[in-house]
N, C-alpha and C positions, 0 to 999 in steps of 0.2 A: 255752696249747693245742694241741692236737694235731691235724691234718687226714687223716684218713682214708677210704682209698674203699672204699666198702662196695658193689661192685656195682651196678645198673642199678633206674631204677623206669620204669614207663609211664606215662603223662599224656597227657592230651588239650589240646591246641590249642582257641580261640575257634572253628577252622571244624570241628572233629570231628574233627581228623584225631589218630590215636595216635601219641604217639613216644616213643621210651623216651632218658632220662636216664643222664647218670652221678650215682652218690648220692656226694656228700663229706659227713661229718660232721664237726664242730671240735667236739671234746670235751677235757674237762678231763683237764691229765696225769696229775694221781694218780687221779684215776679210773678212765684208759684204762687203768694198772698193775695197778690192782685186777683189774678185768674180763679182761685177759688171764689172769692166774691162775687166773682163774675157770672161764675159756673153756680152759685146760691141764687141770683135774681134771676136768671134763666130759667132756670127750674123748678122756681118758689113763686114767683113774679110776674109769670107769663110774658115773658119778652124774650126776646130774639138779640144776637150778638152782632155785630158785622166789624169785619176789621180789615186795614188796608197792612199789607208788609211788603215795603218798596226795597230798591238797592240794585247797584250794577251785577252784573253776570259775572257768576262765581262767588261771589258772598256769601251765600248761604241759603236765602230765602226762601227757595221752596222748601229746603230739610227744614226749618226753620217753623213755617208754616204747617208742615206736617206734625210737628211734634205737637205743637198746640193742639191741630185737628185731632191728634189720638190723645191728647190729655184729656178734652173735652168730652169725646170720643171713644172708649175703645172699640168700639164696632167699625170704626173708621178704617178704611182701607181703598186701593189703590182704582175702584169703582166710584169713590165720589172725589176723585180728582179731573177739574174739567177741562179742557180747553176750549172751548165754544162756546157762544150764547143756546145754541141748542141743547149740547150736552147738557148746560147747567139748570135748564129750565127744566130741563126731563127729570133729572137728579132730583133735583130739588123740590119738584111734584111728589113724588113719590117714595123717597125715603122717609124714614119713621121718624116722629118727632123728638126733636131736642139731637139729631144726628148732624156729625158735622162737616163741612162742603167745601171744597176749594174749586176756586174759578182761577187756573194757574197761568202765569205770564198771560194777564187780561188786558196788554195794552189796545189789541187791534177793537177788542168789544167797548174800550171804558176812556178811550182818550178822549182831550176835550177838544180837540180839533175835530172829529166827525161824531161831534154831539147829539147829531140827528138822524146819524145812519140806522136801518132796519136793527142791528146789532144791540148798538146803545139802547135804544128806544123799548127793545124787549126785556135788557133786564132790567132796566130804569124801572117800567111798571112792575117785571115779575117781583121784585125787591119787595114791592110794596104789597103785594098779594100773600107772600107768602110771610108774613110778619105773625101769624097766629101759628105759623108751625114752629115757631121758638127752637130753630137752627143757630148753626155756630159758622157764622161762613167768612170766607177768607179770601179775599181780593189779593192776587199777587201780581206783582207790575214791576216794572224798572222803575218809573219815577210817579211820586207820590202825585207831582204838579204837573202829569198830564193828567191827572186824574180829572174828570168834568166836575167842576165846582160842585152842585149839588149834592153828589155823592160826597167830595170829598168834605163839605162842611155838615151837611144833613142827616146823611143815610149814614156814617159809619161812625163808628164808636171810637176806637182809638186807630193810633199809625205806628207801626213798627217798622223803623229804618235801620235795613242791616247793613253793614261799611265794614272794613277794616283797617286799619291805620297803614297805609302805604300797600303798595305790590306784593303780593305773597299773604299778607295777613287776612283773614277772615273770623266770621264767627264774635262776633260784637250786633249791639242791636243799642237802639237810642226808641224808648218806648214815648209816645205823645198822651195825655188825655185831650177830651174832646176839647176843651178849650185852649189847650196849646198849640193842636192840631189844626186850630182854627186861626189860629195866630201867624203861626208856620207858615200855611198854606197864603196868608193875605203877604204878609212879609218878603217870605223866600222864593215866589213865585217867578218873577222876573230874571234872576239869575241860578233858578234852581238850588239855591242855597238850604242845605239842610243845619246851616249854623245861626239860621235869620232867628230862631228863638230857641231857650232851653225843652231839651225833653224832661218828664218827671222821670225818667229811669234810664239808667246804660247799664249793659250785663252784658256777659259772655255767656254761648249757649256752643254745645258741643256737636259737630261734626257726623251726627248719626243718623243714618235713617230709620223709621218706622215702619216704610213698607220696603217689599220687596225692591233693590235699586234698579237691577236691572229689566223688572217691568215696567216702574215709572218712568225710566228711561227710554224705554222703547215707544211706550205708548206715545211721550211727547215726541220723541220724532217722527213720528207715524202724522201726528197734529201738520207738524213743521214741513212736512215732506207735502202735505195735503195743499195746505196755507201758500206754499211755494208753487205746487202747479197750477192755481189758481189766480194769484198774480200775476203769473209770466206768461201764461198761453190764452190768447184772447184768439175768436172765431172770428171770421172776414166781416161779421155785421157789427162786432164790437168794435173793429177797427177803423171800417166804415164812419162810425157812429163819431168816434174819438175825431178822425181827419175834418170831420163836416161841423163838429164842436170848435175845435182847434181853428181851425181857417176863420169863422165868425168872430172869432174872439181876438184874433192876434190879427188878422189881415185886414179886416174890415171893419173893428171894434165894438162890436157887440155886446150890451152889457152884461154881464154874470146874470142878473136880476133874470133878463129878457128873455136868454137863453135856456135858465133852471124852469121857464113857466112853459116856452114851447116845447122845448124837448120833455116837459114831466119828471124832471130830477131835478134833487135837492140843489142847494148852490154848491153844495161841497161838492157833490158828486158833477158839476162842472168844473170848479177849480180840479179837480182831482185827472179830469178830460184832458183841460188844458195842458195841465205839465206832463202828461203823458205825449202829448202833441209835440210839444216844447222839446222834451227829453230823445223821441225818437227811437229806433232800438224796438218796436215790439216785435213779438213772436207772435205768429199768425197760424193756426189751427182750422183745416177747412172743413165746414163744417157738413153735416153728412145729410 
């Protein structure tokens, strides 16, 4: 491993005092050599860089992503960690050229099963628009195989899969080049098998935060709470629409395509309504 000095970061002590700390990253040597080449290409040859970081909960994918972001951009801070399409678009539009930006836990926005959702279409279109900004972008999500095919194969350069050898182990990565990433996606998608094709590099990384951990976890928790509220609480009109769509599909045998056209919503939107109708137990909030 090599030790890299990557600027400073601010953190709060127990007494509430804000202090600056030097940021050092312990990085796998082979990984470092490859990142140096990526940085040179982006900075000198007018490219941008988009990578996927996948892995199960608790294996360290967010920490790893933050380390890479801080390596590429020493000014990287919590304001460039995004948890929604809206925030991601705002940040990547306004940040300086050559900035590093993370879209963290991006499953809801980039999932292949909701590929026609407004969230996905916004991000897909925006990633094309911001090419000339020469940014370093990291998409962090639980499963690479749930990423929409166009992003997985064409718009992202590398995959870093974060894993551990059994329960209690973390801090390992497997890096895939564009070609190997493509083969892995094609061969491994059916069973989400990361061993379906070989990585270019395997290595270790440390569990060192390069941002203030408490500040990061607070921002993430606030996002998750807001998402939970959106998913669990529906107003009366939403309930009525779900009941109507569910009844017509389940009891009357209407086709998804017909419901989509009549209701003016996507086919996936119809599927989601039917599922909620079948599951039941929806919370209702009276409209004001």
